[in-house]
C-alpha angles and dihedrals in degrees: 000000000000091000090068089059095047090059096065092037090057090052090051093054092046092052094042096087091055093046090046091054091052091044098047101072097051089040093055093046093050092047092049091048097046104034107014094234143032117268113203095219092049091049091048093052094048094047089049087052090053091049091049093051090051091051092047092049095050093043090055100039105037137122099045123203115271091246138026088235094066124167121253118265117261109250129001120344093209128062111193102167109110117233093003089148090071091062090047091052092049094047096046099042127072088234120164123176094213093049111067090185089073093058093082091060088070091064090060094049112113093218092052092045091051091051091047090050091053090052094048091045095070099034091095089049091057090046091055090049093049099042107032106022094034093214125171119256091251091055090047091054091047095048093045089052091048091050091051092045091053090053092049094047090049090053098044092049093050090247091316096311099320089118121046093233138017112273096197133035128252103245122190089201088065089057091051097046094042091051090047090052091051094054090044090055089047091056091047090053091053090052092049097042092093091059096051133060111269110250094215090057098050092098097040093100098031113124108196093192090067096046119100120231103241125222088242090061092046090048091055090050090049092052093048091049091049090054090054102044095040090052091047091048091050092051093046091050089064088070127067093261121137117237097358093176094054092046091053093047091050094049096041100045103027110031101032096049090049089053096043098042096253102326133124126183093268093048091047091054093054093036102244133121141182118262135176114260097224104008142021117298112275127195092243089058091055092045092050094043098050093031090062094043103041103015097047110016097037094026092065091055093044092053091055089067092050101098094189092054093046091051091055090060095057127222094283093060104028093064096053089041091058089048091052091050092050090049091049090050091051092050091048091050091051090046090050094050093048091047091050093052094043092040091230130145121264123252096260090052092053094048094046093041092230136129141181119256134178108268106214108117094165094056093041091052090050091051091050092051090051094049093047097064090044091054091047090049092053090047090052092050091051090052091053 
C-alpha cells in the first residue's frame, strides 16, 4: 500500500529542482521588495512549502490514465453524502463495540486509511498557515477547503479537459477530511510556535545599512534593466534615428540615474541604488561607472555586430580587433568570477568610487529610531 504513495513522492522530488528554478526569481524579487534582504529561515520555509505543494499535487493526481482518451468511470462521478466513509468502514470491518480486539481491524480498512490519508495530507498546509503566514483559524479553514476543492475540481474535470473523462470521483468526504487536516495542522503550529523563531520578528534586528548587496541581487537588476533598454532600443530603431542603441544607453544609464539618485528600473525593483563610496553621488561618478561598463565593455561587443563599422576597418584590422575584444571579454569574465568569490567590487566601481547599497530609507529610519531608545536605555542603566 505504501509503495503506491512512494511513486508520486518520487516524482515530486524529481520535479522540485525545476519548480524551484521557476520559483526563485519571483521569490527573490518579492523578498527584496518586502523585506530588503533574504532571510535564510524565511527562504527555507517557503521552499519547504513549495516542496509540500508538489508532493500534495502528485499524491492527489497520480497515477494518470494510460491515455488521454480514457473511458468514463463506472457509476456516478460525484459523491455528495457527507461522512459516507464511516458507514463503509463499519460495514466492511468486523467491528464490535463490546469487543476491543476488533478495534484494530479498523486501522487496516482501506476506507479508514483513505480518510486518514486525506487528513494527514493537509496537516502541513495548516502548519504553514499558522506558523509562517500567521492566519486566523477561520482563514485557515477557508484556505484548506479551497485547496481541497481545487484538487477535486481538477480531478472531476480530467485536469481541465486534458483527459476526455474524469479519472477520479468528486468526493465531499475529501473536502471534509482535508479541511479537518488543515485546522489540525494550524493547531499544531500554535502549540509549536514557542519552540520556533517567530516569523514576524525575523527582521526586528536587521540593519540594512550593514548588509552587502549580493551579486545575485545585482544580476537580477541587470536582467530587468536589459529587458527595458533592449526593448526601448528596438522600438527606437523602427524610426529614422541615428545610433538608437547608444541613445537609449545614454538616456537610461546616464540621465535617469542622475535624476533618480543612482537608480534604474531594475535597481528600483530590487531596492538598491548607486552611491558614492566616500562622498555623495556626483554626475561624473555615474558617467564614469556606466561609461566603463556599457560604453567600453559592452560597447566593444556591440561594435562587432555593426557591419558598416567593421568594413571601415578592413580585413587586416578587423580580425585582430575581434581577437582583442574576445580577450577583453575573457579577462572581464575572470575578473567577475574572482570578484564574486572574494565579494569585492568590480573594476568600474573602484575607478568611479561608487558602490551599490540597499535603498530603503523608510525602513532604515525605523531601525535607527528603534536602536536609539535602546542605546539610551543601556546608557541610563550604566549611569545608575
